[in-house]
VEXDREN-2710 file (C-alpha; in Angstrom, 1 decimal):
% VEXDREN-2710
k/r/px/py/pz
1/MET/16.4/-40.4/21.7
2/ALA/20.0/-39.1/22.5
3/GLY/22.5/-41.9/23.0
4/GLN/20.6/-44.4/21.0
5/VAL/22.3/-43.5/17.7
6/HIS/25.9/-42.8/17.1
7/TYR/28.4/-43.0/14.2
8/GLU/31.7/-44.9/14.0
9/VAL/34.6/-44.1/11.8
10/PHE/36.8/-47.0/10.7
11/ILE/40.1/-46.9/8.8
12/LYS/42.1/-49.5/7.1
13/ARG/45.8/-49.2/6.3
14/ALA/47.6/-51.1/3.5
15/GLY/47.9/-54.8/4.4
16/ALA/45.9/-54.5/7.6
17/GLY/42.3/-55.0/8.6
18/TRP/39.6/-52.4/9.8
19/SER/40.2/-50.7/13.0
20/LEU/37.9/-48.2/14.8
21/ASP/39.3/-44.7/14.6
22/PHE/36.7/-42.8/16.8
23/ALA/32.9/-42.6/17.5
24/THR/30.6/-39.5/17.6
25/GLU/26.9/-38.7/17.6
26/ASP/27.4/-36.0/14.9
27/ARG/26.8/-37.6/11.4
28/ALA/28.5/-34.7/9.6
29/GLN/31.5/-34.7/11.8
30/ALA/32.0/-38.5/11.1
31/ILE/31.7/-38.1/7.4
32/ALA/34.1/-35.1/7.3
33/ALA/36.7/-36.9/9.5
34/ALA/36.6/-40.0/7.2
35/GLU/36.9/-37.8/4.0
36/GLU/39.9/-35.9/5.7
37/ARG/41.8/-39.2/6.6
38/LEU/41.4/-40.5/3.1
39/ALA/42.5/-37.2/1.5
40/LYS/45.6/-36.9/3.7
41/LYS/46.5/-40.5/3.0
42/LYS/46.2/-41.5/6.6
43/ALA/44.3/-44.5/5.6
44/ALA/43.9/-46.7/2.4
45/SER/40.2/-47.1/3.1
46/VAL/37.6/-45.4/5.3
47/LYS/34.2/-46.5/6.4
48/VAL/31.4/-44.7/8.4
49/THR/28.7/-46.8/10.0
50/LYS/25.5/-45.7/11.7
51/GLU/24.8/-47.6/15.0
52/THR/21.2/-47.7/16.3
53/LEU/20.4/-49.2/19.6
54/ASP/17.4/-51.6/19.6
55/PRO/15.4/-51.0/22.9
56/ASP/14.1/-54.6/22.9
57/THR/17.3/-56.6/22.4
58/ARG/19.6/-53.9/23.7
59/GLU/21.9/-54.6/20.7
60/PHE/23.1/-52.2/18.0
61/ARG/22.0/-52.5/14.4
62/THR/24.8/-51.4/11.9
63/VAL/24.3/-49.6/8.6
64/VAL/27.3/-48.5/6.4
65/ILE/26.6/-45.0/5.2
66/LEU/30.0/-44.3/3.6
67/GLN/32.9/-46.4/2.3
68/LYS/35.7/-45.2/0.2
69/GLY/39.2/-46.3/-0.8
70/GLU/40.6/-49.7/-1.7
71/PRO/37.8/-52.4/-2.1
72/ASP/37.7/-55.3/0.4
73/ARG/39.4/-58.4/-0.9
74/VAL/37.2/-61.3/-0.7
75/LYS/39.1/-64.4/0.5
76/PRO/38.7/-67.4/-1.8
77/LYS/36.8/-70.4/-0.5
78/PRO/39.0/-73.3/0.6
79/VAL/39.0/-76.1/-1.9
80/ARG/38.8/-79.6/-0.5
81/GLU/41.8/-81.6/-1.7
82/GLU/40.8/-84.8/-3.6
83/VAL/42.7/-87.6/-1.9
84/GLU/42.5/-91.3/-2.2
85/PRO/42.0/-93.5/0.9
86/LEU/45.2/-94.2/2.8
87/CYS/45.4/-97.7/1.7
88/VAL/44.2/-99.0/-1.7
89/ALA/46.1/-102.2/-2.1
90/PRO/47.1/-105.0/0.2
91/ASP/50.8/-104.0/0.2
92/ASP/49.7/-100.6/1.7
93/LEU/48.7/-102.4/4.9
94/TYR/52.3/-103.4/5.6
95/ASN/53.9/-99.9/5.9
96/VAL/54.7/-98.5/9.4
97/HIS/51.7/-96.0/9.4
98/SER/49.2/-98.6/8.4
99/ARG/50.5/-101.0/11.1
100/ASP/50.3/-98.3/13.7
101/ARG/46.7/-97.6/12.7
102/ILE/45.9/-101.3/12.9
103/GLY/47.5/-101.6/16.3
104/ARG/45.3/-98.8/17.7
105/LEU/42.0/-100.1/16.1
106/LEU/42.5/-103.7/17.4
107/GLU/44.5/-102.9/20.5
108/ASP/42.4/-104.8/23.0
109/TRP/42.1/-107.8/20.7
110/LEU/45.8/-107.9/19.9
111/GLU/46.7/-107.6/23.6
112/ARG/44.4/-110.7/24.4
113/GLN/46.1/-112.6/21.7
114/ARG/49.6/-111.4/22.8
115/ALA/50.3/-110.5/19.2
116/THR/51.5/-107.5/17.2
117/PRO/50.0/-105.9/14.0
118/PHE/53.0/-107.3/12.1
119/GLU/52.0/-110.8/13.2
120/LEU/48.3/-110.3/12.3
121/LEU/49.4/-109.3/8.8
122/HIS/51.7/-112.4/8.3
123/ARG/50.1/-115.3/10.3
124/PRO/47.2/-117.1/8.6
125/GLU/45.8/-118.7/11.8
126/LEU/45.7/-115.3/13.5
127/VAL/43.8/-113.8/10.6
128/GLU/41.3/-116.7/10.9
129/ARG/40.9/-116.1/14.6
130/LEU/40.1/-112.4/13.9
131/GLU/37.6/-113.3/11.3
132/ALA/35.9/-115.7/13.5
133/SER/35.5/-113.0/16.2
134/GLY/33.2/-111.1/13.8
135/VAL/32.3/-108.1/16.0
136/GLU/36.0/-107.1/16.5
137/PHE/36.8/-107.2/12.8
138/GLN/33.6/-105.2/11.7
139/HIS/33.9/-102.7/14.6
140/ALA/37.5/-101.9/13.4
141/ILE/36.3/-101.3/9.9
142/GLN/33.6/-98.9/11.1
143/LYS/36.0/-97.1/13.4
144/ILE/38.4/-96.3/10.6
145/SER/35.7/-95.5/8.1
146/LEU/34.0/-92.7/10.0
147/PRO/36.9/-90.2/10.2
148/GLU/38.1/-91.1/6.7
149/ALA/34.6/-90.5/5.2
150/HIS/34.4/-87.1/6.9
151/ALA/37.9/-86.2/5.7
152/ARG/37.1/-87.1/2.1
153/ASP/33.5/-85.8/2.0
154/VAL/32.1/-89.2/1.0
155/SER/29.4/-91.5/2.6
156/VAL/30.5/-93.8/5.5
157/HIS/28.9/-96.7/3.7
158/GLU/31.2/-96.1/0.6
159/MET/34.3/-96.0/2.9
160/VAL/33.2/-99.1/4.7
161/ARG/32.9/-100.9/1.4
162/THR/36.4/-99.7/0.4
163/PHE/38.1/-100.9/3.5
164/GLN/36.1/-104.0/3.6
165/SER/37.2/-104.9/0.1
166/LEU/40.8/-104.0/1.0
167/ALA/40.8/-106.3/4.1
168/GLU/39.2/-109.2/2.1
169/ARG/41.8/-109.0/-0.7
170/SER/44.6/-108.9/1.8
171/ILE/43.2/-111.9/3.7
172/GLU/42.6/-113.8/0.5
173/ARG/46.2/-113.1/-0.5
174/LEU/47.7/-114.4/2.7
175/MET/45.5/-117.5/2.9
176/LYS/46.1/-118.4/-0.8
177/ASP/49.9/-118.1/-0.3
178/HIS/49.5/-120.3/2.8
179/ARG/47.6/-123.0/1.0
180/LYS/50.1/-123.0/-1.9
181/GLY/53.1/-123.4/0.5
182/VAL/54.7/-120.1/-0.5
183/LEU/55.2/-118.8/2.9
184/PRO/58.6/-119.8/4.4
185/ASN/58.8/-122.1/7.5
186/LEU/61.8/-121.1/9.5
187/HIS/61.5/-124.2/11.7
188/LYS/62.5/-126.2/8.7
189/GLU/64.8/-123.9/6.7
190/PRO/67.6/-121.7/8.1
191/PHE/66.8/-118.0/8.4
192/GLY/69.9/-116.9/6.5
193/ALA/69.2/-119.4/3.7
194/VAL/65.7/-118.1/3.3
195/ALA/66.9/-114.5/3.2
196/GLU/69.5/-115.5/0.5
197/ARG/66.8/-117.3/-1.6
198/LEU/64.3/-114.4/-1.3
199/SER/66.6/-111.4/-1.7
200/GLY/65.7/-111.0/-5.4
201/ASN/62.0/-111.6/-5.0
202/PRO/59.7/-108.5/-5.4
203/GLU/57.7/-109.6/-2.4
204/ARG/60.7/-110.5/-0.3
205/ALA/59.8/-108.4/2.8
206/TYR/56.3/-109.8/2.9
207/LEU/57.4/-113.4/2.5
208/LEU/60.3/-113.3/5.0
209/GLY/58.0/-111.5/7.4
210/ALA/55.6/-114.5/7.2
211/GLY/58.5/-116.7/8.2
212/VAL/59.5/-114.4/11.1
213/ALA/55.8/-114.2/12.3
214/GLY/55.5/-118.0/12.2
215/MET/58.5/-118.3/14.5
216/LEU/56.8/-116.1/17.0
217/ALA/53.5/-118.0/17.0
218/ASP/54.4/-120.6/19.8
219/CYS/56.1/-118.0/22.1
220/ALA/54.5/-117.9/25.6
221/SER/55.6/-114.4/26.6
222/TRP/56.8/-111.1/25.2
223/THR/60.2/-111.8/26.6
224/GLU/60.4/-115.0/24.7
225/LYS/59.4/-113.2/21.4
226/VAL/62.1/-110.7/21.8
227/SER/64.6/-113.5/22.5
228/ARG/63.4/-115.3/19.4
229/LEU/63.8/-112.2/17.3
230/LEU/67.3/-111.6/18.6
231/ASP/68.1/-115.3/17.9
232/LEU/67.0/-114.6/14.3
233/ALA/69.1/-111.4/14.2
234/ASP/72.2/-113.4/15.4
235/ALA/71.5/-115.9/12.5
236/ALA/71.3/-113.2/9.8
237/PRO/73.8/-113.3/7.0
238/PRO/77.1/-111.4/7.8
239/ALA/76.7/-108.8/5.1
240/GLY/75.1/-107.6/1.9
241/PRO/71.4/-107.2/0.8
242/PRO/70.3/-110.5/2.6
243/ARG/71.4/-109.2/6.0
244/ALA/69.8/-105.8/5.4
245/LEU/66.5/-107.6/4.5
246/CYS/66.7/-109.8/7.6
247/LEU/67.3/-106.9/10.0
248/PHE/64.6/-104.7/8.2
249/VAL/62.0/-107.5/8.7
250/ILE/63.0/-108.2/12.4
251/GLU/62.9/-104.5/13.3
252/GLN/59.2/-104.2/12.5
253/PRO/57.8/-106.7/15.2
254/LEU/60.6/-105.6/17.6
255/ALA/59.4/-101.9/17.4
256/GLU/55.8/-103.0/17.9
257/ILE/56.7/-105.1/20.9
258/LEU/58.6/-102.3/22.6
259/GLY/55.8/-99.9/21.8
260/SER/53.5/-102.0/24.0
261/SER/53.3/-101.2/27.8
262/ALA/52.4/-104.8/28.6
263/ALA/55.4/-106.1/26.6
264/LEU/57.8/-103.6/28.3
265/ASP/56.5/-104.7/31.7
266/ASP/57.4/-108.3/30.7
267/ILE/60.9/-107.3/29.6
268/ILE/62.0/-104.8/32.2
269/GLY/59.9/-105.8/35.2
270/ARG/56.3/-105.4/36.3
271/ASP/57.0/-104.1/39.9
272/LEU/58.8/-100.9/38.8
273/ASP/57.4/-97.4/39.3
274/LEU/57.3/-95.1/36.3
275/GLY/60.7/-93.5/37.2
276/ALA/62.4/-96.9/37.3
277/ARG/60.7/-97.9/34.0
278/LEU/61.9/-94.8/32.3
279/ALA/65.4/-95.3/33.6
280/ALA/65.4/-98.9/32.3
281/MET/64.1/-97.8/29.0
282/THR/66.8/-95.0/28.7
283/ARG/69.5/-97.5/29.6
284/MET/68.3/-100.0/27.0
285/SER/68.1/-97.2/24.3
286/ALA/71.5/-95.8/25.0
287/ILE/73.4/-98.4/27.1
288/GLU/76.9/-97.2/26.2
289/ALA/76.3/-93.6/27.2
290/VAL/74.4/-94.4/30.3
291/GLU/76.9/-97.0/31.6
292/GLY/79.7/-94.5/30.9
293/LEU/77.9/-92.1/33.3
294/MET/77.2/-94.8/35.9
295/ARG/80.9/-95.7/36.2
296/GLY/81.6/-92.2/37.4
297/ASP/78.5/-91.6/39.5
298/LYS/77.6/-93.9/42.4
299/ARG/74.1/-92.5/43.0
300/LEU/73.3/-92.9/39.3
301/ARG/74.3/-96.5/39.6
302/GLU/71.8/-96.9/42.5
303/LEU/69.0/-95.3/40.7
304/MET/69.3/-97.3/37.5
305/PRO/67.5/-100.6/37.8
306/PRO/69.4/-103.7/36.5
307/LEU/68.3/-105.0/33.1
308/SER/67.1/-108.6/32.7
309/ASP/69.2/-110.9/30.6
310/THR/66.9/-110.3/27.5
311/GLY/66.9/-106.5/28.2
312/GLU/70.6/-106.3/28.3
313/ARG/70.9/-108.4/25.2
314/LEU/68.4/-106.2/23.5
315/ALA/70.3/-103.1/24.7
316/HIS/73.5/-104.2/23.1
317/TRP/71.7/-104.9/19.8
318/LEU/70.2/-101.4/19.9
319/ALA/73.6/-99.9/20.5
320/LYS/74.3/-100.9/16.9
321/GLU/73.1/-99.0/13.8
322/ASP/70.9/-102.0/12.6
323/PHE/68.0/-101.1/14.8
324/GLU/68.2/-97.3/14.9
325/HIS/64.4/-96.9/14.4
326/VAL/63.7/-99.1/17.4
327/ARG/66.2/-97.2/19.5
328/ARG/64.8/-93.8/18.6
329/ALA/61.2/-95.0/19.1
330/LEU/62.2/-96.2/22.7
331/ALA/63.8/-92.8/23.5
332/ARG/60.7/-90.9/22.2
333/ARG/58.5/-93.0/24.3
334/VAL/60.6/-92.0/27.3
335/LEU/60.0/-88.3/26.4
336/ARG/56.2/-88.9/25.9
337/GLU/56.0/-90.4/29.4
338/LEU/58.1/-87.4/30.8
339/ASN/55.6/-85.1/29.3
340/GLY/52.7/-87.0/30.8
341/PRO/50.9/-86.4/34.2
342/ARG/52.1/-89.5/36.1
343/ARG/54.5/-89.3/39.1
344/LEU/57.9/-90.8/38.7
345/ARG/58.2/-92.0/42.3
346/PRO/54.8/-91.6/44.0
347/ASP/56.0/-92.7/47.4
348/SER/59.0/-90.2/47.7
349/ALA/59.1/-86.7/46.3
350/ALA/62.8/-86.3/47.3
351/VAL/63.8/-89.5/45.3
352/GLU/61.6/-88.4/42.4
353/ILE/63.9/-85.3/42.0
354/GLU/66.9/-87.6/42.0
355/VAL/65.4/-89.9/39.5
356/LEU/64.6/-86.9/37.2
357/ARG/68.1/-85.6/37.6
358/ALA/69.5/-89.1/36.6
359/LEU/67.2/-89.3/33.6
360/ALA/68.2/-85.8/32.5
361/MET/71.9/-86.7/32.7
362/ALA/71.4/-90.0/30.8
363/LEU/69.1/-88.6/28.0
364/THR/71.3/-85.5/27.6
365/ALA/74.4/-87.6/27.2
366/ALA/72.7/-89.7/24.5
367/SER/70.5/-87.0/22.9
368/GLY/72.7/-86.4/19.9
369/THR/72.2/-89.9/18.7
370/LEU/68.7/-90.5/19.8
371/VAL/66.5/-87.3/19.8
372/PRO/67.3/-83.6/19.5
373/VAL/68.6/-81.9/22.5
374/GLU/65.7/-79.3/22.2
375/GLU/63.1/-82.1/22.7
376/VAL/64.9/-83.5/25.7
377/LEU/65.0/-80.0/27.3
378/GLY/61.3/-79.4/26.4
379/ALA/60.3/-82.7/28.1
380/PHE/62.3/-82.0/31.3
381/THR/60.9/-78.4/31.4
382/ASN/57.4/-79.8/31.3
383/ARG/58.2/-82.3/33.9
384/SER/59.8/-79.6/36.1
385/ARG/56.5/-77.7/36.0
386/MET/55.1/-80.5/38.1
387/LEU/57.9/-80.3/40.7
388/VAL/56.9/-76.7/41.7
389/THR/53.2/-77.2/42.3
390/SER/51.9/-76.9/45.8
391/ASP/51.0/-80.5/46.1
392/PHE/54.5/-81.7/45.2
393/VAL/56.3/-79.1/47.3
394/GLU/54.3/-79.9/50.3
395/SER/54.8/-83.6/49.9
396/TYR/58.6/-82.9/49.3
397/LEU/59.0/-80.9/52.4
398/GLY/56.9/-83.1/54.7
399/ASP/56.3/-82.3/58.3
400/GLU/59.6/-83.4/60.0
401/ARG/62.1/-80.9/58.5
402/THR/63.2/-77.8/60.4
403/PRO/62.9/-74.4/58.6
404/SER/66.7/-74.5/57.8
405/GLN/66.4/-78.0/56.4
406/GLU/63.4/-76.9/54.3
407/ALA/65.5/-74.0/52.9
408/GLU/68.3/-76.4/51.9
409/ALA/65.8/-78.8/50.3
410/LEU/64.2/-75.9/48.3
411/ILE/67.6/-74.8/47.1
412/TRP/68.1/-78.4/45.9
413/LEU/64.7/-78.2/44.2
414/VAL/65.7/-74.9/42.5
415/GLU/68.9/-76.4/41.2
416/ASN/67.2/-79.4/39.7
417/VAL/64.2/-77.8/38.0
418/ILE/64.7/-76.7/34.3
419/GLY/63.2/-73.6/32.6
420/ALA/63.3/-70.1/33.8
421/ALA/59.6/-70.0/34.7
422/ASN/59.9/-73.1/36.8
423/LYS/63.1/-71.8/38.6
424/ARG/61.3/-68.6/39.4
425/GLU/58.3/-70.6/40.8
426/ALA/60.7/-72.7/43.0
427/CYS/62.4/-69.4/44.1
428/ARG/59.1/-68.0/45.2
429/TRP/58.7/-71.0/47.6
430/LEU/62.2/-70.3/49.0
431/ALA/61.5/-66.6/49.3
432/ALA/58.2/-67.3/51.2
433/LEU/60.0/-69.6/53.5
434/VAL/63.0/-67.2/54.2
435/GLY/60.5/-64.5/54.9
436/SER/58.3/-66.5/57.2
437/LEU/58.1/-66.1/61.0
438/LYS/59.1/-69.8/61.7
439/PHE/62.4/-69.3/59.8
440/GLU/63.2/-66.0/61.7
441/LYS/62.3/-67.7/64.9
442/GLU/64.8/-70.6/64.2
443/VAL/67.5/-68.1/63.2
444/ARG/67.1/-66.1/66.4
445/GLN/66.3/-68.8/68.9
446/GLY/67.5/-72.0/67.4
447/PRO/69.2/-74.8/69.4
448/ASP/72.5/-74.3/67.7
449/SER/75.1/-71.7/68.8
450/PRO/74.8/-68.2/67.3
451/SER/78.0/-68.6/65.4
452/ALA/76.7/-71.9/63.9
453/ARG/73.4/-70.3/62.9
454/LEU/75.3/-67.3/61.3
455/ALA/77.5/-69.9/59.3
456/ALA/74.4/-71.7/58.2
457/LEU/72.9/-68.5/56.9
458/ALA/76.1/-67.7/55.0
459/ALA/76.0/-71.2/53.4
460/LEU/72.4/-70.7/52.4
461/GLN/73.3/-67.3/50.9
462/ARG/76.1/-68.6/48.8
463/ASN/74.2/-71.7/47.7
464/ILE/71.2/-69.8/46.4
465/ALA/73.5/-67.8/44.1
466/ARG/74.8/-71.1/42.6
467/ALA/71.3/-72.5/41.9
468/GLY/71.0/-71.2/38.4
469/LEU/68.7/-68.3/39.2
470/ALA/68.8/-64.8/37.6
471/PRO/70.3/-62.2/40.0
472/GLU/67.0/-60.3/40.3
473/ASP/65.4/-63.4/41.5
474/TYR/67.8/-64.5/44.2
475/ALA/69.1/-61.0/45.3
476/PRO/66.0/-60.3/47.5
477/ILE/66.4/-63.7/49.3
478/GLN/70.2/-63.0/49.9
479/ALA/69.2/-59.5/51.2
480/LYS/66.7/-61.1/53.7
481/LEU/69.3/-63.7/54.8
482/GLY/71.7/-60.9/55.3
483/GLU/69.2/-58.9/57.3
484/LEU/68.5/-61.8/59.6
485/GLY/72.2/-62.4/60.0
486/GLY/72.5/-58.7/61.1
487/VAL/69.8/-59.2/63.7
488/LEU/71.3/-62.4/65.1
489/ASP/74.8/-60.8/65.3
490/ALA/73.4/-57.7/67.0
491/GLU/71.5/-59.8/69.6
492/ALA/74.3/-62.1/70.2
493/ARG/77.0/-59.3/70.0
494/LEU/79.3/-61.7/68.2
495/THR/81.2/-59.1/66.2
496/ALA/81.7/-56.8/69.1
497/SER/82.8/-59.7/71.3
498/LEU/85.2/-60.9/68.7
499/ALA/86.8/-57.6/68.4
500/LYS/87.4/-57.3/72.1
501/ALA/88.3/-61.0/72.7
502/GLN/91.4/-61.8/74.8
503/ALA/93.4/-63.0/71.8
504/PRO/96.3/-61.6/69.7
505/ALA/95.2/-58.8/67.5
506/SER/96.3/-60.5/64.3
507/GLN/94.2/-63.5/65.1
508/ARG/91.2/-61.3/65.9
509/LEU/91.8/-59.5/62.7
510/MET/91.8/-62.8/60.7
511/LEU/88.5/-63.8/62.2
512/LEU/86.9/-60.5/61.6
513/LEU/88.0/-60.4/57.9
514/ARG/86.5/-63.9/57.4
515/PHE/83.3/-62.7/58.9
516/ALA/83.5/-59.6/56.4
517/LEU/84.1/-62.0/53.5
518/GLY/80.7/-63.8/54.1
519/GLU/82.4/-67.0/55.2
520/ALA/81.1/-67.0/58.8
521/ALA/78.2/-64.7/58.5
522/PRO/75.9/-63.7/55.6
523/LEU/76.7/-60.6/53.6
524/GLY/74.8/-57.7/55.1
525/PRO/74.8/-55.7/58.4
526/ALA/76.8/-58.3/60.3
527/THR/79.6/-58.3/57.7
528/GLU/79.6/-54.6/57.5
529/ARG/80.1/-54.4/61.3
530/ALA/82.9/-57.0/61.0
531/LYS/84.4/-54.9/58.3
532/ALA/84.3/-51.7/60.4
533/GLU/85.9/-53.6/63.4
534/ALA/88.6/-55.0/61.1
535/LEU/89.4/-51.5/59.8
536/ARG/89.7/-50.2/63.4
537/LEU/92.0/-53.0/64.3
538/ILE/94.2/-52.5/61.2
539/ARG/94.9/-48.9/62.3
540/LEU/96.1/-49.9/65.8
541/GLU/99.9/-49.8/66.3
542/GLU/99.7/-53.0/68.3
543/THR/98.2/-54.8/65.2
544/ARG/100.8/-53.4/62.8
545/SER/103.7/-54.4/65.1
546/GLU/102.4/-57.9/65.6
547/LEU/101.9/-58.4/61.9
548/ALA/105.4/-57.1/61.1
549/ARG/106.9/-59.8/63.4
550/SER/105.1/-62.5/61.4
551/PRO/105.5/-62.1/57.6
552/GLU/103.5/-65.3/56.9
553/ARG/100.5/-63.9/58.9
554/MET/101.0/-60.5/57.3
555/ALA/100.7/-62.1/53.8
556/GLN/97.4/-63.9/54.8
557/VAL/95.9/-60.8/56.3
558/GLY/97.0/-58.9/53.2
559/GLU/95.2/-61.3/50.9
560/LEU/92.0/-61.1/53.0
561/ILE/92.1/-57.3/53.1
562/LYS/92.2/-57.2/49.3
563/GLN/89.2/-59.7/49.1
564/VAL/87.2/-57.7/51.5
565/GLY/88.0/-54.5/49.7
566/LEU/89.8/-52.6/52.6
567/ALA/93.1/-52.1/50.8
568/ALA/93.9/-48.5/50.2
END
């Protein structure tokens, strides 16, 4: 039946895939067209298919009736890379990636014990506690075995046995060293002396780590642990390999503590909202840059929460080169939170904008030494996207602002969001407000005097141009403000009244020129009327004579005439 069979001609050019050239119900035409394209080198390969419509399924069955040119290249099948498990020896568990994996697998258990993965790997009594829990330990083995077995195309049982054996060997090593008295006791031997003694030992990091972990065992809080670690840092040898060893070992538990939300709450305060938390974390990670900004910015000083004694002590240690990894990790955590969905200041949208501005200033000032500027800009661009959503804007504007106050608030929002798309979205909110009936009603019937309302429109017009928008985005808003200014001026007859006022001509001319400049009225019809009246006044002999008698006033008028563009 006609329409149930047709023919499709496909062509393929060098380096590209097949593309449909045309379709027809004439078989001979399709084949001839394919041959012609191949002969004239319009395609590297051609193919003609017969498409038959199945009346039951209403789908087309495809049969290739002609294919000429370069053969299709068959893509090789991907070969699975043979990889060993991530950890094959006890020492492998002590690197930063393994400790991070352990922290995620045993997160709840470690939080209940108020301990870090570093401590678990170095404290015998903590290991015994984990083994005694039974379920926690086995569940962690199973959780890591499932994805690893899938990635390596082996059975889960085989991977469980691998990790079980690794864990047992690691535990046996630690317990054996504990029984033999190999692990240092920093309660009995000075930290610096232990570091000097172990500096040539192949297992120096593991052994000194056991001593440091032992010093943290009796700490009652995360703040106390940080203080204890900083005490050890103060006691490190002044220079050389022993000092490097000490600080390398201390940095590991310190980074893990600062990576824990519960620990950070303990150090910087539990009653802070997210914005204050991030401000405190930024201050800790870059105290010199942030405090330099705070000295010159009163509002920034008000928004930055004070640091606890331990937090400030930690901040000054992080300002040195010794704990660079911890400092960068803390800054990156700030960026991760900025990229997240939580509000910085849930109870005040206006203050949230100020907090974001403060964080942007602080992180940008320190970005060269902490994280790349591009990542900082990316995080603030993502956060700015939240500030232009309807929920946030409605919360920000509230119900008590007048339309003109809403316009000022939206311009402030435009100034503080980052990213071209976010600025355009904020600009749309402003454009909608300026074009609304309530805004026009306030302009024409507001409680202030007509001259004050015209000046307010002029200020809005100037401010929108300084908000960082592209001209094509803010020009329509400026034009609307100018149009409203023209309506208000015409209704109040301000320009006409000013031109005929009982005042010296030179004084009236000065006022009209300031109108025409956009200082007392928005650029638009009102300023054009003021310009016309000013030009009429300039031509009067009375005005010229008056200006000639006052060279100072003539100079002022001449400068304004140049700015307005009335000079011949």
